[in-house]
N, C-alpha and C positions, 0 to 999 in steps of 0.2 A: 849305434855307431860309435866306434872308438874315437877318442879325441886326438889320436896321433896319426892322422892320415895326411899324406902329401896330396898335391893337386891331382896327380895321376890316379891315385887310389880313390879319391873323392869322386872324380868323374866316372870311374868304373862302378862305384858303389851306388850311384843314382839309378833308381828304377825308372821304368817308362812313366809311371804315374808321378814320380818326383819331378821328372823333366817337364811333364805337361803342366804341373802346378807352377813350377818356376817360370815357364814361358807365358802362362795365362795371367798369373797374379803379379809377375815382375817385381819381386821384393827388393830388387836393387835399383829400382827406378830412381833416377836423378842422383845416384851415387857416382862420383867421379873417382876413377881408379887408374893408377899408374902401375905398370908391372916393370920391374927391372931385375936383371940377372937371369941365369939359365936355370930353368925348373928341373927338379929331380926327375929321374927316370925318363928323360927325353920327351916330356910332354911338349908338343909344339905350342908355341906362344899363340899361334893363330887359333888353335883348338880352344884354348882357354879364353881368348879374347872373344871368339864367336859365341861361346856359351855365356859369358858375362853380358854381352850385348843383348842376347836373347832374353836374359833375365832382367833387362832394363838398365844396366850400368852404362855409363858414358866412359869410354876408354880414352885416356889422354896419353900423350907421349912425354909430356914434361909436367913436373910438379908445380902447381900454382896455388894461390890462396883458396881456390874453389875445390881443390883435390880433397877427397874424403879419406882415401886409403892409398898407401904406397905398399905394394907387395914387393918386398926386397928379399930375395932368396938369401942373401947374406946381409942382414940388417946392421951388423957391426962394422961393415966396410963403409967408410965415409966417401961415397960417390957424390957427384954433384946433385943427383936427385935426392940422396939421403940428407945432404946439407940443406937443400931447399925445403925438404919436409920438416926438418928441425926448425928452420927459420919461420915457416908458416904454421907450425903446430899441427901438422898432418900426422895421423896415426900411421906408424910403420909396423907392418906385420911380416913375420917370416912365413914360410910356406905352410907350416902346421897351424899357426894362429889364423892365417888367412882361410884355411879350409874349415876351421872351427867357426869363423865368422860366416862363411858361406853356408855351413850347416845350420846356423841360426836363421839365416834367410830362408833356407829350404823348409825349416820347421814352421816359420811364419806363413809361408805359402800354403803348406799343408793344412795348418789351422784355419786359414782363410777359406780354403776349399771346403773343409768340413763344416765351418760355420755357415757358408752359403748353401750347402746341401740340406741343412736343417731349416733354412729360411722358408717360411710360408707366406705367400702374398696375401695382402688383405682382401676380404671379399669385395666383389664389385658392388657399385652402388645399386640400390633397389631400382626396379624397372620404372616405378613412378617418377624417379629422379630423371631418368633418361627420356621419359615420355613428355616432360613438361616443356620441351623446346617446341616452339611453333613450327609448323610446316612452312618451308620457304614458298613465297608466292611465285607464280610464274613470271618470268622476266618479260617486261613489255618495253620495247624501245620507243621512247617518246621524243627522240631527237628528230626535228623536222628540218629539211634543208632550207637554207635561206633563198629567197627569191632572187633571180638574176636582175640586178639593178644597173641600168645603163646610164651614163652621165649625159 
């Protein structure tokens, strides 16, 4: 994958197995992301936000100290969100750097899927281990009703 994809190209680049790995392994889990500005090529913000949420991201409307990434289509423009990002030390990425960041997440999800495909479960315990438990005794109700005592 080339390193200079915008969001529209990146979303089109994803194969069905990429999308599945991203949705199953959610590599953006607990990442707080804010999107500001108009994306290239008319990508609907809702399309991007839906995809990021499926991949585990928390989409925020305002930059806060818990924000991890600000996607700023024009990162040089000092908007209120950009100023808040500078104040809180939040990473500000343009659209191309953001898609490179997303591609890293995609690669992590694919690596996790491959690692789990090669995982083999440990063998079950031997039968003698499972057979050592005593058979449950038949339940006997030993509660006797109290006699009716008149005063």
